[in-house]
C-alpha positions in Angstrom: 1.4 -8.4 -11.4 1.1 -5.5 -8.7 -0.9 -6.2 -5.4 -1.6 -2.9 -3.3 -2.4 -3.4 0.2 -3.9 -0.8 2.4 -3.6 -0.7 6.2 -4.7 1.3 9.1 -4.0 1.7 12.9 -6.3 0.2 15.4 -8.1 3.6 15.9 -11.8 3.4 14.8 -14.2 0.6 14.2 -13.4 -2.5 12.0 -15.8 -1.5 9.5 -14.5 2.0 9.1 -10.8 0.8 9.0 -11.5 -1.8 6.4 -13.1 0.9 4.1 -10.5 3.4 4.9 -7.6 0.8 4.2 -9.1 0.0 0.7 -9.5 3.7 0.0 -6.0 4.2 0.8 -4.8 1.3 -1.4 -7.1 2.6 -4.1 -5.7 6.1 -4.2 -2.2 4.6 -4.6 -3.9 2.5 -7.7 -5.3 5.7 -9.2 -2.0 7.4 -8.6 0.0 4.7 -10.3 -2.5 4.4 -13.0 -2.2 8.2 -13.7 1.6 7.6 -14.2 1.0 4.9 -16.9 1.7 2.0 -14.6 -0.7 -0.2 -16.3 0.3 -3.7 -15.4 -2.4 -6.0 -13.9 -3.0 -4.5 -10.2 -5.2 -5.7 -7.5 -6.2 -3.6 -4.6 -7.0 -4.8 -1.2 -7.8 -3.3 2.3 -6.8 -5.0 5.5 -7.9 -2.4 8.0 -6.0 -2.9 11.3 -5.6 -6.7 11.0 -1.8 -6.7 9.9 -0.2 -4.2 12.4 3.6 -4.1 12.2 4.0 -1.9 15.0 2.8 -2.1 18.8 -0.9 -1.5 18.7 -1.0 -0.1 22.1 1.7 2.5 21.4 0.2 5.9 20.3 3.5 7.0 19.0 3.7 4.3 16.4 0.0 4.1 15.4 0.8 6.4 12.4 3.3 4.0 11.2 0.7 1.3 10.8 -1.3 3.8 8.5 0.4 2.4 5.3 0.2 1.0 1.8 2.2 -1.9 0.7 3.0 -2.5 -3.0 3.9 -6.1 -3.9 5.3 -6.7 -7.2 5.0 -10.3 -8.2 6.5 -11.5 -11.4 7.5 -15.3 -11.5 10.2 -15.6 -8.8 10.5 -11.9 -8.2 8.4 -10.6 -5.0 9.4 -7.1 -4.1 7.7 -5.4 -1.2 7.6 -1.7 -1.1 6.5 0.1 2.0 5.6 3.8 2.0 4.1 6.4 4.4 3.5 9.4 2.3 3.1 10.6 -1.4 6.6 11.8 -1.4 7.8 8.3 -0.7 5.6 6.9 -3.4 6.9 9.4 -6.0 10.4 8.2 -5.2 9.5 4.7 -6.1 7.8 5.4 -9.4 11.0 4.9 -11.3 11.7 1.6 -9.6 8.1 0.5 -10.4 8.5 1.6 -13.9 11.8 -0.3 -14.6 10.3 -3.4 -12.7 7.0 -3.5 -14.5 8.3 -2.5 -18.1 9.4 -5.5 -20.4 
């Protein structure tokens, strides 16, 4: 099972950020699907509710704009954070190995 979580910085309204984070996660879902990753996937958008960097620091706001991929398989729970499409492409091989049985 793969859980894809979208996040945003705290810039913008709550409604806008919730939709943006869902769209961000859904784009990753579509990307993985296009590469043949077809395991059960769930998409979530958390907006700015789960910041990992100081919310008041303009330098770190871009780092909160992220997608997390959680691989959940029995006792295995692997979290993968990425900040760009290049990072995502680099983990496709790992995802394929972890999700192919």
